[in-house]
C-alpha positions in Angstrom: -0.1 -0.2 0.2 1.2 3.6 -0.5 3.1 4.8 2.2 1.3 6.8 5.4 2.6 10.6 5.0 -0.6 11.7 7.8 -2.8 10.4 10.2 -5.4 10.3 7.8 -3.8 7.3 6.4 -3.8 5.4 9.3 -6.0 3.3 11.2 -7.8 4.7 13.9 -6.0 2.2 15.8 -2.8 3.3 14.2 -3.9 7.0 14.3 -4.1 6.9 18.3 -0.9 5.0 18.5 0.9 7.6 17.3 -1.2 10.7 19.0 -0.1 8.7 22.1 3.0 9.1 21.0 2.9 12.4 20.6 1.4 13.0 23.9 4.5 11.3 25.3 6.7 13.2 23.4 5.9 16.6 24.0 5.8 15.6 27.5 9.4 15.0 27.4 10.9 17.3 25.7 8.7 20.4 23.7 10.2 19.6 20.3 7.6 22.5 18.8 9.7 25.3 20.8 12.9 24.3 19.8 14.9 25.2 16.7 16.6 22.8 14.1 15.4 19.5 12.5 15.4 16.3 14.5 17.6 13.1 13.3 16.4 9.6 13.5 18.2 7.0 14.1 17.5 4.2 11.5 18.7 0.9 11.4 16.2 -0.7 9.0 14.5 -2.9 12.3 10.9 -3.0 13.6 11.7 -0.1 15.6 13.2 2.5 14.1 11.5 1.8 10.9 8.1 2.1 13.3 9.5 5.5 14.6 9.9 6.8 11.1 6.2 6.1 10.2 5.3 7.8 13.4 7.2 10.9 13.2 6.2 11.3 9.4 2.5 11.2 10.5 3.1 13.7 13.1 5.2 15.7 11.2 3.0 18.1 9.6 1.1 18.4 13.3 4.1 19.1 15.3 6.0 21.4 12.3 8.8 18.5 12.9 11.6 18.5 9.9 13.2 15.6 10.0 16.6 13.5 8.9 17.3 10.0 9.1 20.8 8.8 9.7 22.0 4.8 9.1 24.8 3.7 9.9 26.8 0.2 8.7 28.7 -1.5 11.1 30.6 -3.2 8.9 29.8 -6.7 10.8 27.4 -8.3 9.2 27.1 -9.8 5.2 23.2 -8.3 5.4 24.2 -4.6 6.0 23.7 -3.5 2.3 20.0 -5.0 2.2 19.5 -2.9 5.6 21.2 0.0 4.0 19.0 -0.5 0.6 16.1 -1.3 3.1 16.3 2.1 4.8 17.0 4.2 1.3 13.8 2.9 0.1 11.9 3.4 3.3 13.0 7.0 3.5 12.6 7.7 -0.1 8.6 6.2 0.4 8.1 8.7 3.6 10.2 11.4 1.7 12.8 11.7 4.6 16.2 12.4 3.6 19.1 10.1 4.6 22.7 10.5 5.8 24.4 7.1 6.0 28.0 5.7 6.5 30.1 2.9 7.1 32.5 2.2 9.8 34.6 -1.2 10.6 33.8 -1.3 14.0 35.7 -4.7 14.5 39.0 -2.5 13.8 38.0 0.1 16.1 37.0 -2.5 18.9 40.8 -4.1 18.6 41.9 -0.7 18.3 40.3 0.5 21.3 40.7 -2.9 23.3 37.3 -3.2 24.0 34.3 -5.5 22.3 31.9 -5.4 19.5 29.2 -4.5 21.3 30.9 -1.5 23.6 32.7 -0.5 19.5 29.4 -0.5 18.4 27.4 1.5 20.4 30.4 4.3 21.4 31.0 4.8 17.4 27.4 4.3 16.4 26.4 7.0 19.0 29.4 9.6 18.3 28.6 9.4 14.3 24.9 10.2 15.1 26.4 13.3 17.3 28.1 14.3 14.7 25.6 14.1 11.8 23.2 16.5 15.0 26.1 19.1 14.7 26.5 19.4 11.1 22.7 19.6 10.8 22.2 21.6 13.8 20.0 19.7 14.4 17.8 19.9 17.9 18.4 16.3 18.9 19.1 12.7 17.9 15.8 10.5 18.5 16.5 6.6 19.0 13.6 4.1 18.7 13.6 2.5 22.5 11.2 1.2 22.9 8.9 -0.4 26.2 10.3 -3.5 25.9 13.9 -2.4 25.8 13.3 -0.4 28.9 12.1 -3.2 30.5 15.0 -5.0 29.6 17.4 -2.3 30.5 16.1 -2.2 34.1 16.5 -5.6 34.7 20.3 -5.6 33.2 20.9 -2.2 36.0 19.4 -4.4 38.4 22.2 -7.2 37.8 24.7 -4.7 38.0 23.6 -3.2 41.2 22.4 0.2 39.7 20.3 2.3 42.6 17.3 4.4 42.7 16.0 6.1 40.7 18.0 4.8 37.7 17.1 1.6 38.3 14.1 2.2 37.0 15.7 2.5 33.2 16.9 4.9 30.3 15.1 8.3 30.3 13.1 9.1 27.6 15.0 12.9 27.3 18.7 13.1 28.2 20.0 16.8 27.6 23.4 15.6 28.3 23.6 13.8 25.1 21.1 15.3 22.9 19.1 12.1 23.2 15.2 11.3 22.7 13.5 8.3 23.0 9.5 9.0 21.7 8.8 5.1 22.1 9.9 4.5 25.4 6.7 3.7 27.0 5.0 2.2 23.9 5.1 -1.9 23.4 7.1 -3.6 20.7 4.0 -5.5 19.9 2.2 -2.1 18.8 4.6 -1.3 16.6 5.0 -4.8 14.9 1.2 -4.4 14.8 1.5 -0.8 13.0 3.8 -1.9 10.4 1.7 -5.1 9.3 -1.4 -2.8 9.5 0.7 -1.1 6.5 2.4 -3.8 4.5 5.7 -2.0 5.9 8.9 -4.5 5.8 11.6 -4.2 8.3 14.9 -5.8 8.7 15.6 -8.3 11.5 19.3 -8.5 12.8 20.4 -12.0 13.3 22.3 -11.4 16.3 19.8 -10.2 18.2 19.0 -14.1 18.3 22.4 -15.4 19.6 23.3 -16.0 23.8 26.7 -14.0 23.9 25.5 -10.6 25.0 23.5 -10.6 28.7 20.8 -8.2 27.3 20.2 -11.1 24.3 19.7 -13.4 27.2 17.8 -11.2 28.9 15.2 -10.3 26.1 14.8 -14.1 24.9 14.8 -15.8 28.6 13.9 -13.5 31.6 11.7 -11.0 30.4 9.3 -14.2 28.8 9.4 -15.8 32.1 8.0 -12.2 34.0 5.6 -11.3 30.8 4.2 -15.4 31.3 4.2 -14.7 35.7 2.3 -11.6 35.5 0.9 -10.5 31.8 0.5 -7.0 32.8 4.6 -6.7 33.7 5.4 -4.5 31.4 2.8 -1.8 32.4 4.0 -2.2 36.0 7.7 -1.8 34.0 6.0 1.9 32.8 4.2 2.6 36.0 7.8 2.2 38.1 9.8 4.5 35.4 6.7 7.1 35.8 7.5 7.3 39.5 11.4 7.1 39.4 11.0 10.0 36.9 8.8 11.7 39.7 11.1 10.8 42.0 14.1 12.4 40.2 12.2 15.6 40.0 11.5 16.2 43.4 15.2 15.2 44.5 17.0 17.0 41.5 14.8 20.3 43.2 16.4 19.7 46.3 20.0 18.3 45.0 21.1 21.1 42.0 20.7 24.2 44.1 23.1 23.0 46.7 25.5 21.7 44.0 25.6 24.8 42.1 26.6 27.0 45.6 29.1 23.8 46.6 30.9 24.7 43.0 35.0 25.8 43.0 36.7 27.8 41.1 39.0 25.3 40.6 36.0 22.5 39.2 35.9 20.8 42.5 32.9 20.7 44.6 32.8 21.2 48.4 29.5 20.3 50.3 29.6 22.1 53.1 29.1 20.3 56.5 26.1 23.1 57.3 24.4 21.4 54.6 25.1 17.7 55.5 24.4 17.6 58.9 21.0 18.0 59.1 20.3 16.2 55.5 18.8 12.5 55.8 20.9 9.7 54.4 18.6 9.7 51.1 20.1 13.6 50.4 23.4 13.1 51.5 23.6 10.2 49.2 22.5 12.2 46.4 24.6 15.2 46.9 27.6 12.8 46.9 26.2 11.3 43.9 25.9 14.4 41.7 28.8 15.9 43.3 30.6 13.3 41.7 28.8 13.8 38.3 30.1 17.3 38.1 33.2 16.4 38.1 33.1 14.8 34.7 32.4 11.1 33.2 32.3 8.3 35.1 29.5 6.5 37.0 30.1 6.7 40.7 29.0 3.0 42.7 26.8 2.9 45.5 29.7 1.0 47.4 32.0 4.2 47.4 28.9 6.6 48.1 28.0 4.8 51.2 31.7 4.4 52.1 32.3 8.2 51.9 28.9 8.6 53.9 30.3 6.0 56.9 33.5 8.3 56.2 31.6 11.6 57.0 29.2 10.3 59.7 32.1 8.7 61.7 33.7 12.5 61.1 36.9 10.7 59.5 39.2 13.9 59.0 41.3 12.9 56.1 39.6 10.1 54.8 39.2 9.9 50.8 37.3 7.4 48.8 38.3 7.0 44.8 35.7 6.8 42.2 36.1 5.8 38.8 37.3 8.7 36.3 40.5 9.5 38.9 37.3 11.0 40.9 38.2 11.3 44.5 36.1 12.6 47.8 37.9 13.5 50.7 36.4 14.2 54.3 36.9 17.2 56.9 35.4 19.4 59.6 34.9 21.6 56.6 32.8 19.2 54.8 33.4 16.7 52.0 35.4 17.7 49.1 35.0 15.9 45.8 37.9 16.6 43.6 38.4 15.8 39.8 42.4 15.0 40.6 42.8 13.8 43.5 46.7 15.3 43.7 44.8 19.0 42.7 43.8 20.0 46.1 43.6 18.9 49.9 41.6 20.2 53.0 43.7 21.8 55.9 42.8 19.4 58.5 42.6 20.9 62.3 
């Protein structure tokens, strides 16, 4: 059938799906109030193909200018067919397409990392380059509710704390990433494409069990859905609660962090601010202070070790964090250092 160009080209069910995505998208980031096009990360799979269809259907209503971007990782013999699918889809939808090819296997060797990590890093770096080149406001990825459930489970395995335990954000301004489908089940995306007789590409590597995500997708998540058929709805509710909690805590934490920043890039949490704070607030202050120093996720064990040192007023105690960062306890408070050798607190 002809490719859809607006909501009127869809079934009533398909139009309602698009409008739900629109409401969610605008609740996370009002793209109407921002200048510049949107870059759609297009792999050719079900999710990104459906996202292209949904965005095209909403583009006139929202005044969106779209640009698709397809990256060939050079890992599969089917890659040229994926690229051809993306080109045909974009031609039918009237969406411009940028494409490129990278040797991810060589990058993995150069960076001394795994294929999955090298692919992810190179993909997002390339997408950010495309965004900047076109002065786009954001990169849109097709992560959906099943992906969110998998992400939350993987975070639990890794020991992530609350509220990040509930999964990835829909809008990540630090990376200019927007995920409009995050609360939309994959089954709904498949139904939309089948209704429109639009094909998509399948990645054979998703059927393997080498990566943790694949094992969660094939074994863990289906088992949970069998136990509770409404499990994905529960994941969506948990995610919403986590966003609400995050907004509450951010309103408390950010003003304290802003006034704690030092001219040399360090962060000093004053004793007066920590003394009357409950543990939940102290731990969030530590976490945000470490994040303010630069890349590298603070580990919950390190945060609790630091809090124990502060509670004991263990002057001079230092706790190391990933990325070469450290925190030092003193009677004046807790000093967070991007370079542990850059400064120290004067002890009594």
